[in-house]
VEXDREN-2710 file (C-alpha; in Angstrom, 1 decimal):
% VEXDREN-2710
k/r/px/py/pz
1/UNK/-0.3/0.2/0.3
2/UNK/1.3/3.4/-0.3
3/UNK/2.3/4.6/3.0
4/UNK/0.0/7.9/4.0
5/UNK/3.2/9.9/4.7
6/UNK/3.3/9.4/0.8
7/UNK/0.0/10.4/0.1
8/UNK/0.3/14.0/-0.8
9/UNK/2.7/13.5/-3.0
10/UNK/1.0/10.8/-4.9
11/UNK/-2.4/11.2/-4.6
12/UNK/-1.7/15.3/-4.7
13/UNK/-5.0/17.6/-6.1
14/UNK/-2.9/20.4/-7.5
15/UNK/-4.3/21.6/-10.8
16/UNK/-0.4/21.6/-12.4
17/UNK/0.4/18.1/-11.2
18/UNK/-1.5/15.3/-12.8
19/UNK/-2.5/12.9/-9.9
20/UNK/-2.0/9.4/-9.9
21/UNK/-5.2/6.9/-8.7
22/UNK/-3.8/5.5/-5.8
23/UNK/-5.2/2.2/-5.1
24/UNK/-4.4/-0.7/-2.1
25/UNK/-3.8/-4.8/-2.8
26/UNK/-5.0/-6.6/-0.2
27/UNK/-3.2/-8.7/1.4
28/UNK/-1.9/-12.2/0.7
29/UNK/-2.8/-12.1/-3.2
30/UNK/-1.2/-14.2/-5.1
31/UNK/0.7/-12.5/-8.4
32/UNK/-0.7/-14.4/-11.0
33/UNK/-3.9/-13.2/-9.5
34/UNK/-3.1/-9.6/-9.6
35/UNK/-1.6/-7.9/-12.6
36/UNK/0.1/-4.7/-12.5
37/UNK/-1.6/-1.6/-13.1
38/UNK/-0.8/1.8/-14.2
39/UNK/-2.3/4.6/-13.5
40/UNK/-2.4/8.5/-15.1
41/UNK/-5.0/11.0/-13.7
42/UNK/-4.6/12.5/-17.2
43/UNK/-2.9/11.3/-20.6
44/UNK/-3.3/14.2/-22.2
45/UNK/-1.0/16.9/-21.3
46/UNK/0.4/20.3/-23.0
47/UNK/3.6/20.3/-24.7
48/UNK/6.4/20.7/-21.3
49/UNK/4.1/19.6/-19.3
50/UNK/4.8/17.7/-16.4
51/UNK/2.3/14.3/-14.9
52/UNK/2.2/11.6/-12.2
53/UNK/2.6/7.6/-13.1
54/UNK/2.0/5.3/-10.4
55/UNK/2.7/1.7/-10.9
56/UNK/1.0/-0.8/-8.2
57/UNK/-0.3/-4.6/-7.9
58/UNK/-2.0/-6.7/-5.5
59/UNK/0.7/-9.3/-5.5
60/UNK/1.8/-9.6/-1.6
61/UNK/5.7/-9.8/-2.4
62/UNK/6.2/-7.7/-5.7
63/UNK/9.6/-7.1/-7.0
64/UNK/11.5/-4.3/-9.1
65/UNK/8.4/-2.3/-10.0
66/UNK/9.6/0.5/-12.4
67/UNK/8.6/2.4/-14.8
68/UNK/10.1/2.5/-18.2
69/UNK/9.9/5.4/-20.3
70/UNK/12.2/7.7/-23.0
71/UNK/10.7/11.0/-20.7
72/UNK/13.2/12.2/-17.9
73/UNK/11.2/10.4/-14.6
74/UNK/11.8/11.4/-11.0
75/UNK/10.6/8.4/-8.5
76/UNK/8.2/10.3/-5.9
77/UNK/7.7/8.1/-3.5
78/UNK/7.5/3.4/-3.6
79/UNK/6.7/1.0/-1.5
80/UNK/4.9/-2.7/-0.7
81/UNK/3.9/-3.1/-4.1
82/UNK/3.7/0.8/-5.3
83/UNK/6.2/2.6/-7.0
84/UNK/4.8/6.8/-8.1
85/UNK/7.4/8.5/-11.3
86/UNK/7.1/12.0/-12.0
87/UNK/7.6/12.9/-15.5
88/UNK/8.6/16.1/-16.9
89/UNK/9.0/18.4/-19.8
90/UNK/6.7/15.9/-21.8
91/UNK/7.2/17.2/-25.1
92/UNK/5.9/14.2/-27.6
93/UNK/3.5/11.9/-27.6
94/UNK/5.1/8.6/-25.7
95/UNK/4.3/5.4/-24.7
96/UNK/5.1/4.3/-20.8
97/UNK/4.9/0.9/-18.9
98/UNK/5.2/-0.4/-15.8
99/UNK/6.7/-3.7/-14.9
100/UNK/7.7/-5.7/-11.8
101/UNK/8.0/-9.6/-10.6
102/UNK/5.6/-11.5/-8.8
103/UNK/6.8/-14.9/-7.7
104/UNK/9.6/-14.3/-10.2
105/UNK/6.4/-13.9/-12.8
106/UNK/7.3/-10.6/-14.9
107/UNK/4.1/-8.4/-14.7
108/UNK/3.5/-5.6/-17.4
109/UNK/1.0/-2.8/-18.4
110/UNK/1.9/0.0/-20.9
111/UNK/0.2/3.9/-21.4
112/UNK/-0.3/6.4/-24.1
113/UNK/0.4/9.6/-23.2
114/UNK/-0.3/12.8/-25.4
115/UNK/1.1/15.7/-25.7
116/UNK/-1.4/19.1/-27.5
117/UNK/0.2/22.0/-28.6
118/UNK/-1.4/25.1/-29.6
119/UNK/-0.7/26.0/-33.6
120/UNK/2.4/28.1/-33.5
121/UNK/1.0/29.9/-36.6
122/UNK/-2.8/30.8/-38.0
123/UNK/-2.9/32.5/-41.8
124/UNK/-4.9/33.1/-44.0
125/UNK/-3.0/33.9/-46.9
126/UNK/-3.9/37.1/-49.1
127/UNK/-6.5/37.6/-51.1
128/UNK/-7.1/38.6/-54.6
129/UNK/-6.3/42.7/-55.0
130/UNK/-9.6/42.9/-56.7
131/UNK/-12.0/39.9/-57.3
132/UNK/-14.2/40.2/-60.8
133/UNK/-17.8/39.2/-59.6
134/UNK/-19.3/35.9/-60.9
135/UNK/-15.7/34.0/-60.5
136/UNK/-14.5/31.5/-58.2
137/UNK/-11.4/32.8/-56.1
138/UNK/-9.6/30.4/-53.3
139/UNK/-9.1/31.2/-50.1
140/UNK/-6.4/29.7/-48.5
141/UNK/-5.1/29.1/-44.8
142/UNK/-1.9/28.2/-43.9
143/UNK/-1.6/26.0/-40.0
144/UNK/1.6/25.4/-38.4
145/UNK/2.2/23.0/-35.8
146/UNK/-1.1/22.2/-33.0
147/UNK/-1.2/18.9/-32.1
148/UNK/-2.9/16.3/-31.6
149/UNK/-4.1/16.0/-35.1
150/UNK/-6.9/14.0/-34.9
151/UNK/-8.6/16.7/-32.5
152/UNK/-7.2/19.6/-34.7
153/UNK/-9.8/21.3/-37.5
154/UNK/-9.7/23.9/-39.8
155/UNK/-12.5/26.7/-40.6
156/UNK/-12.8/29.2/-43.0
157/UNK/-15.1/32.1/-42.3
158/UNK/-16.7/35.2/-44.1
159/UNK/-17.4/37.6/-41.2
160/UNK/-18.5/35.2/-38.7
161/UNK/-20.0/32.8/-41.2
162/UNK/-18.6/29.5/-41.2
163/UNK/-17.4/28.8/-45.4
164/UNK/-15.8/25.2/-44.5
165/UNK/-14.8/23.2/-41.9
166/UNK/-12.0/20.7/-42.2
167/UNK/-9.8/18.4/-40.3
168/UNK/-6.3/19.4/-40.3
169/UNK/-4.1/17.1/-42.4
170/UNK/-0.9/15.4/-42.1
171/UNK/2.0/16.0/-39.2
172/UNK/2.3/19.0/-37.1
173/UNK/4.4/20.7/-39.9
174/UNK/3.2/23.5/-41.8
175/UNK/0.0/22.6/-43.7
176/UNK/-2.3/24.5/-45.9
177/UNK/-6.5/24.2/-46.0
178/UNK/-8.2/25.6/-49.4
179/UNK/-11.5/26.3/-50.1
180/UNK/-13.2/27.7/-53.3
181/UNK/-15.3/30.7/-53.1
182/UNK/-17.6/32.6/-56.1
183/UNK/-17.6/36.1/-55.7
184/UNK/-20.5/38.2/-55.6
185/UNK/-21.2/41.9/-55.1
186/UNK/-22.0/41.4/-51.2
187/UNK/-18.3/40.5/-50.9
188/UNK/-17.2/43.9/-51.6
189/UNK/-14.9/44.6/-48.7
190/UNK/-16.0/41.5/-46.7
191/UNK/-13.7/40.4/-44.0
192/UNK/-12.3/36.8/-44.7
193/UNK/-10.2/34.4/-41.4
194/UNK/-9.5/31.6/-40.8
195/UNK/-9.5/29.5/-37.4
196/UNK/-8.3/26.6/-35.8
197/UNK/-10.4/24.8/-33.4
198/UNK/-8.4/22.0/-31.3
199/UNK/-11.4/20.3/-29.1
200/UNK/-9.8/18.6/-26.2
201/UNK/-13.0/18.3/-24.5
202/UNK/-13.8/14.8/-25.0
203/UNK/-10.5/14.6/-23.0
204/UNK/-11.8/16.5/-20.2
205/UNK/-10.5/19.9/-21.5
206/UNK/-12.0/22.4/-23.2
207/UNK/-12.0/23.6/-27.0
208/UNK/-9.0/26.1/-27.4
209/UNK/-9.5/28.7/-30.9
210/UNK/-6.7/30.5/-32.7
211/UNK/-8.1/33.1/-35.0
212/UNK/-5.9/34.4/-38.0
213/UNK/-6.2/38.4/-38.8
214/UNK/-8.8/39.4/-41.3
215/UNK/-8.0/39.9/-44.6
216/UNK/-10.7/42.3/-47.1
217/UNK/-11.9/41.5/-50.5
218/UNK/-12.6/44.1/-53.1
219/UNK/-15.0/43.0/-55.8
220/UNK/-15.9/44.3/-59.0
221/UNK/-17.8/43.9/-62.0
222/UNK/-16.2/45.7/-65.5
223/UNK/-17.8/45.5/-68.6
224/UNK/-16.7/44.1/-72.0
225/UNK/-18.1/46.8/-74.0
226/UNK/-15.5/49.9/-74.6
227/UNK/-16.2/53.3/-72.9
228/UNK/-18.0/55.5/-75.4
229/UNK/-15.4/57.7/-76.4
230/UNK/-16.9/61.1/-78.1
231/UNK/-14.0/63.6/-79.8
232/UNK/-14.6/66.1/-82.3
233/UNK/-13.0/65.1/-86.0
234/UNK/-11.2/68.1/-86.4
235/UNK/-9.2/70.9/-84.2
236/UNK/-8.2/73.8/-85.2
237/UNK/-4.4/74.8/-83.6
238/UNK/-5.0/77.5/-80.7
239/UNK/-8.5/75.8/-80.0
240/UNK/-10.0/74.0/-77.3
241/UNK/-12.6/71.4/-77.6
242/UNK/-14.2/69.4/-75.1
243/UNK/-13.6/65.6/-75.0
244/UNK/-16.6/63.4/-73.3
245/UNK/-15.9/59.4/-72.1
246/UNK/-18.5/57.6/-70.9
247/UNK/-19.3/53.9/-69.6
248/UNK/-22.1/51.9/-67.9
249/UNK/-22.3/48.6/-65.7
250/UNK/-19.5/49.4/-63.2
251/UNK/-19.2/48.0/-60.2
252/UNK/-18.6/49.9/-57.4
253/UNK/-18.1/52.7/-59.8
254/UNK/-17.0/55.0/-57.2
255/UNK/-13.5/52.8/-57.6
256/UNK/-12.9/53.9/-61.2
257/UNK/-9.9/55.4/-62.3
258/UNK/-10.3/57.0/-65.1
259/UNK/-7.6/58.8/-67.6
260/UNK/-8.2/60.7/-70.6
261/UNK/-4.6/61.7/-72.7
262/UNK/-4.0/63.4/-76.2
263/UNK/-1.4/61.8/-77.7
264/UNK/1.4/61.8/-74.6
265/UNK/-0.4/64.7/-72.6
266/UNK/-2.9/63.4/-69.9
267/UNK/-6.1/65.8/-69.7
268/UNK/-7.1/67.2/-66.7
269/UNK/-10.5/65.5/-66.3
270/UNK/-13.7/66.2/-64.1
271/UNK/-15.1/62.4/-63.4
272/UNK/-19.2/62.0/-62.3
273/UNK/-20.8/58.6/-61.2
274/UNK/-24.0/58.2/-61.8
275/UNK/-25.5/54.9/-60.3
276/UNK/-23.7/52.5/-62.6
277/UNK/-22.3/54.9/-65.0
278/UNK/-19.2/57.1/-65.2
279/UNK/-18.7/60.3/-67.3
280/UNK/-15.4/61.4/-67.5
281/UNK/-15.1/65.1/-69.1
282/UNK/-11.6/67.3/-70.1
283/UNK/-10.4/70.2/-72.2
284/UNK/-8.4/69.5/-75.1
285/UNK/-6.3/72.0/-76.5
286/UNK/-3.3/71.6/-79.7
287/UNK/-0.7/73.8/-80.5
288/UNK/0.6/71.6/-83.6
289/UNK/-0.9/70.3/-87.0
290/UNK/-0.9/66.8/-87.1
291/UNK/-3.0/63.5/-86.3
292/UNK/-3.4/62.6/-82.9
293/UNK/-4.7/59.7/-80.8
294/UNK/-7.6/60.6/-77.9
295/UNK/-7.1/57.4/-75.9
296/UNK/-10.2/57.4/-72.8
297/UNK/-8.9/54.2/-70.2
298/UNK/-10.9/53.0/-67.3
299/UNK/-9.6/50.7/-64.9
300/UNK/-11.5/49.0/-62.0
301/UNK/-10.0/46.1/-60.0
302/UNK/-7.0/44.2/-61.8
303/UNK/-9.1/44.9/-65.2
304/UNK/-9.5/47.6/-67.6
305/UNK/-11.3/48.8/-71.2
306/UNK/-10.3/51.2/-73.1
307/UNK/-11.2/53.6/-76.7
308/UNK/-9.0/55.3/-78.9
309/UNK/-10.1/58.1/-81.4
310/UNK/-8.2/59.8/-83.9
311/UNK/-8.7/63.9/-83.8
312/UNK/-7.1/65.4/-86.7
313/UNK/-5.6/69.3/-85.6
314/UNK/-5.6/71.9/-88.7
315/UNK/-4.3/75.0/-89.2
316/UNK/-7.4/77.7/-91.1
317/UNK/-5.7/81.1/-91.2
318/UNK/-8.1/83.8/-93.0
319/UNK/-9.6/84.4/-94.8
320/UNK/-8.5/87.8/-94.2
321/UNK/-10.0/90.5/-96.5
322/UNK/-8.0/93.9/-97.3
323/UNK/-8.6/97.1/-99.0
324/UNK/-5.9/99.0/-100.7
325/UNK/-8.2/102.4/-99.5
326/UNK/-10.5/101.9/-97.0
327/UNK/-11.6/105.3/-97.3
328/UNK/-10.6/106.2/-100.7
329/UNK/-11.8/109.7/-102.5
330/UNK/-14.1/109.5/-105.3
331/UNK/-12.2/108.2/-108.7
332/UNK/-9.2/106.7/-106.4
333/UNK/-8.6/103.0/-107.8
334/UNK/-8.9/100.6/-105.1
335/UNK/-7.6/97.2/-105.0
336/UNK/-9.5/94.2/-103.1
337/UNK/-7.5/91.3/-102.1
338/UNK/-8.5/88.2/-100.0
339/UNK/-6.1/85.6/-98.8
340/UNK/-5.8/82.5/-96.6
341/UNK/-3.2/80.0/-95.4
342/UNK/-1.9/77.2/-97.3
343/UNK/-3.9/74.2/-98.4
344/UNK/-7.0/77.0/-98.5
345/UNK/-9.0/77.9/-101.4
346/UNK/-10.7/81.6/-101.4
347/UNK/-13.0/82.9/-103.9
348/UNK/-13.6/87.3/-103.6
349/UNK/-17.2/88.3/-104.9
350/UNK/-17.4/84.9/-106.7
351/UNK/-14.3/84.6/-108.6
352/UNK/-12.3/82.0/-107.0
353/UNK/-8.5/82.1/-106.8
354/UNK/-6.0/81.0/-109.0
355/UNK/-5.2/78.2/-106.5
356/UNK/-5.3/76.9/-102.9
357/UNK/-3.0/79.1/-100.9
358/UNK/-3.3/82.0/-103.6
359/UNK/-4.7/85.4/-102.7
360/UNK/-8.0/86.0/-105.1
361/UNK/-8.0/90.2/-106.1
362/UNK/-9.6/93.0/-108.3
363/UNK/-9.3/96.7/-108.5
364/UNK/-12.4/99.3/-109.3
365/UNK/-12.5/102.8/-109.6
366/UNK/-14.3/104.6/-106.2
367/UNK/-17.6/106.0/-107.4
368/UNK/-20.6/107.6/-105.3
369/UNK/-22.2/104.0/-106.1
370/UNK/-19.4/102.1/-104.3
371/UNK/-19.7/104.0/-101.2
372/UNK/-20.7/101.5/-98.3
373/UNK/-20.6/98.6/-100.7
374/UNK/-19.7/95.3/-98.3
375/UNK/-16.9/92.7/-100.2
376/UNK/-17.3/89.2/-99.3
377/UNK/-14.9/86.6/-99.5
378/UNK/-15.4/82.9/-99.0
379/UNK/-12.3/80.5/-97.8
380/UNK/-12.7/76.8/-97.8
381/UNK/-10.1/74.4/-96.5
382/UNK/-10.9/70.2/-97.2
383/UNK/-10.2/67.8/-94.5
384/UNK/-10.1/64.6/-95.2
385/UNK/-13.3/64.8/-97.4
386/UNK/-14.6/67.5/-95.8
387/UNK/-15.0/70.9/-96.7
388/UNK/-14.2/73.7/-93.7
389/UNK/-15.6/77.2/-94.2
390/UNK/-15.3/80.7/-93.1
391/UNK/-16.5/84.0/-94.3
392/UNK/-15.1/87.4/-94.1
393/UNK/-16.2/90.6/-94.9
394/UNK/-15.1/94.4/-95.7
395/UNK/-16.8/97.6/-96.2
396/UNK/-15.6/100.3/-98.7
397/UNK/-16.2/104.0/-98.0
398/UNK/-15.9/106.2/-100.7
399/UNK/-15.3/110.1/-100.1
400/UNK/-17.3/112.2/-102.4
401/UNK/-18.9/115.8/-102.4
402/UNK/-22.6/116.8/-101.3
403/UNK/-25.4/116.8/-103.3
404/UNK/-29.1/117.5/-102.7
405/UNK/-31.2/114.6/-104.1
406/UNK/-33.9/117.2/-106.2
407/UNK/-36.4/113.8/-106.0
408/UNK/-36.3/114.3/-102.7
409/UNK/-36.4/118.3/-102.6
410/UNK/-39.5/119.7/-103.8
411/UNK/-38.2/123.1/-105.8
412/UNK/-41.6/124.2/-105.2
413/UNK/-44.1/124.6/-102.2
414/UNK/-47.7/126.1/-102.6
415/UNK/-49.3/126.0/-98.5
416/UNK/-52.0/127.9/-96.3
417/UNK/-51.2/130.1/-93.8
418/UNK/-51.2/129.0/-90.1
419/UNK/-50.7/125.4/-90.9
420/UNK/-48.0/122.8/-89.9
421/UNK/-46.0/121.3/-92.7
422/UNK/-42.3/120.0/-92.9
423/UNK/-39.6/120.8/-95.4
424/UNK/-38.7/117.8/-96.6
425/UNK/-35.1/117.8/-97.7
426/UNK/-31.8/115.0/-98.0
427/UNK/-28.7/115.5/-98.8
428/UNK/-26.1/112.7/-99.7
429/UNK/-22.3/112.3/-99.3
430/UNK/-19.3/111.1/-97.6
431/UNK/-18.8/112.5/-94.5
432/UNK/-22.3/113.1/-94.4
433/UNK/-23.0/117.0/-95.3
434/UNK/-24.7/119.3/-93.0
435/UNK/-28.1/120.9/-94.7
436/UNK/-29.3/124.4/-94.3
437/UNK/-32.4/126.2/-95.5
438/UNK/-32.3/130.1/-95.7
439/UNK/-34.9/132.8/-97.2
440/UNK/-33.3/135.0/-99.6
441/UNK/-34.7/138.1/-98.9
442/UNK/-34.8/137.9/-94.7
443/UNK/-32.2/135.5/-94.3
444/UNK/-34.7/133.5/-92.0
445/UNK/-33.6/130.0/-91.7
446/UNK/-36.3/127.5/-91.8
447/UNK/-36.2/123.9/-90.6
448/UNK/-35.5/121.0/-92.2
449/UNK/-37.2/117.3/-91.5
450/UNK/-39.1/118.9/-88.3
451/UNK/-43.0/119.7/-88.1
452/UNK/-43.4/124.2/-88.4
453/UNK/-46.3/126.4/-88.4
454/UNK/-46.3/127.9/-91.7
455/UNK/-47.1/131.9/-91.6
456/UNK/-47.5/134.0/-95.2
457/UNK/-43.8/135.4/-94.2
458/UNK/-42.3/132.4/-95.4
459/UNK/-43.3/132.7/-98.9
460/UNK/-40.3/133.6/-101.0
461/UNK/-36.9/132.0/-102.4
462/UNK/-34.6/129.8/-100.3
463/UNK/-31.3/128.8/-100.6
464/UNK/-31.0/125.2/-99.3
465/UNK/-27.1/124.2/-99.0
466/UNK/-25.6/121.0/-98.2
467/UNK/-21.9/121.6/-97.3
468/UNK/-18.9/119.1/-95.7
469/UNK/-15.2/119.2/-95.8
470/UNK/-15.8/118.2/-99.5
471/UNK/-17.3/120.7/-100.8
472/UNK/-21.2/122.1/-100.9
473/UNK/-24.2/122.0/-103.1
474/UNK/-27.2/124.5/-103.3
475/UNK/-30.3/124.1/-104.4
476/UNK/-33.4/126.8/-104.8
477/UNK/-37.0/126.5/-103.0
478/UNK/-39.3/128.6/-103.9
479/UNK/-42.3/128.7/-101.2
480/UNK/-45.6/130.0/-101.9
481/UNK/-47.8/130.5/-98.9
482/UNK/-51.6/131.9/-99.3
483/UNK/-54.2/133.2/-96.9
484/UNK/-56.7/131.1/-95.6
485/UNK/-59.9/133.2/-97.4
486/UNK/-58.6/134.7/-100.2
487/UNK/-61.0/133.0/-103.0
488/UNK/-63.8/134.9/-100.6
489/UNK/-62.8/137.9/-100.2
490/UNK/-62.3/137.9/-103.8
491/UNK/-66.0/136.8/-104.7
492/UNK/-67.1/139.7/-102.1
493/UNK/-65.0/142.4/-103.6
494/UNK/-66.7/141.4/-107.0
495/UNK/-70.4/141.4/-105.6
496/UNK/-69.8/144.9/-103.8
497/UNK/-68.7/146.2/-106.9
498/UNK/-71.6/145.1/-108.8
499/UNK/-73.5/146.2/-106.2
500/UNK/-71.9/150.0/-106.1
501/UNK/-72.7/150.1/-109.9
502/UNK/-76.1/149.0/-109.9
503/UNK/-76.6/152.1/-106.8
504/UNK/-75.1/154.6/-108.9
505/UNK/-77.2/153.8/-112.1
506/UNK/-80.4/153.9/-109.9
507/UNK/-79.2/157.6/-108.5
508/UNK/-78.7/159.2/-111.9
509/UNK/-81.8/157.9/-112.9
510/UNK/-83.5/159.4/-109.8
511/UNK/-82.1/162.7/-110.5
512/UNK/-83.2/162.9/-114.6
513/UNK/-86.3/162.7/-113.7
514/UNK/-86.5/165.4/-110.9
515/UNK/-85.3/167.8/-113.4
516/UNK/-87.0/166.8/-116.3
517/UNK/-88.7/170.3/-117.2
518/UNK/-85.4/171.9/-117.5
519/UNK/-83.8/171.7/-120.8
520/UNK/-80.2/171.6/-118.8
521/UNK/-79.2/168.6/-116.5
522/UNK/-77.8/169.9/-113.1
523/UNK/-75.9/168.5/-110.7
524/UNK/-77.0/169.5/-107.4
525/UNK/-74.9/171.2/-105.2
526/UNK/-72.4/169.6/-103.4
527/UNK/-72.3/166.8/-105.6
528/UNK/-68.8/164.9/-106.0
529/UNK/-69.7/164.2/-109.5
530/UNK/-68.7/165.9/-113.3
531/UNK/-71.3/167.6/-115.1
532/UNK/-73.0/166.2/-117.9
533/UNK/-73.6/167.2/-121.3
534/UNK/-76.6/169.3/-122.2
535/UNK/-79.7/167.4/-124.2
536/UNK/-82.1/168.6/-127.0
537/UNK/-86.2/168.4/-124.9
538/UNK/-87.8/165.9/-126.0
539/UNK/-91.5/166.1/-126.9
540/UNK/-94.0/165.4/-124.7
541/UNK/-97.1/162.8/-126.5
542/UNK/-100.7/163.0/-125.5
543/UNK/-101.8/161.6/-122.4
544/UNK/-98.6/161.8/-120.9
545/UNK/-98.5/163.7/-117.8
546/UNK/-96.0/166.4/-118.4
547/UNK/-94.9/166.3/-115.2
END
């Protein structure tokens, strides 16, 4: 039996030391009836741990009870029919043997000791930087160490969701566990990790877990279509134009990298996102002729789409329209010339130049009719089967003396007194002449083109003079102003004259009748009438009253 003084060492209850189950042999037992026992409280220990092993028998006279093991051992107690051993620094799974002799017959018993280790490393290998939606990618978890293997499991996770649980294969050396995963849009920015579960609950211990650092996945969707690139077909040197590039069906659109370039020049673009559509806009400016390529590149994740368009850069000089004398005196020879740059065909007033790049011109003698005449020149440039056109115009000013238009300035006017009239009179010339009309007799000026009240004193002859730096021109205008009732007065005077004559005749008849008896007609005193000549007395016929 194990002496009572050794019980604390052999049958201790320390949580660090594994306890032995101590049993007593009944006295007088026969060896062959009482086999050797090997007792270990917990045969599962952490790597580097220690434990107690008790070898005992019921044999009444046992001999040489010992423990055979490759592990470091120390006898911590013994007695009749038993021996206790302390095993320390247990680093690997082992098999231990208890042996002894009972009545010269060897007794033997073995037991396995299992060592457990936590994994030294649990790591989820890097994920793709970008993963296309709808394609599989592989989660790879590397596990180094960890025993016992039959109780070690590798779990692959998306967030807290278990995607796969597999037993750790092979030896404790580094192993890799993989699982394929179909990428979706919901996986964008999701965290993935792997975990090891060392399940020692069947051995009376607990579940030990080691988790790797999480890794974030970025998924994307990029359509197979090329971007829609809008570029002007032609662009003139020294000008600017907008370049537009659009692509639809992107996910996530906010992650798209857009680059617009003209030749070797990267354009400064503005990018706008509307749902799954990206639009990039830039301003292109060019400095020399030739053909350059506009490139739009949209990159998302590990893929990109590209569109290319050619831009023809041209130089279109002119048309330049010149007059040898922009302000020419009347009678001066004026040369009109139109020219443009190389390869440009000019047409002046419908007459084309001899060849592209050559000027077109003609000469004229400036007359009054050419004043304010506008000349037109058209320039045409052929670009890849397309005709580009521009126009230019210039106005000629002819300097000539003033002239009063007789058709617009009546020379004889008949107006009524106290009526309102306008003296319409116009003069032309370049520079514009000043026109004034004065009455020749009085020097009174009448307004031109302005309503005024006409009086009898306006009757007369007027001298209308147009004057400018180029000379003067005079036109005579006769104005006849009549009284409002001149015709009625004439009629009244005529009537009065007639009435007067009739009255005089009647008065004379009366005088003749009064002095009938006298041979001489006399004029009453005070009469202003001249004396009349005498007449012979008339013979009075019978029946007449001599009075």
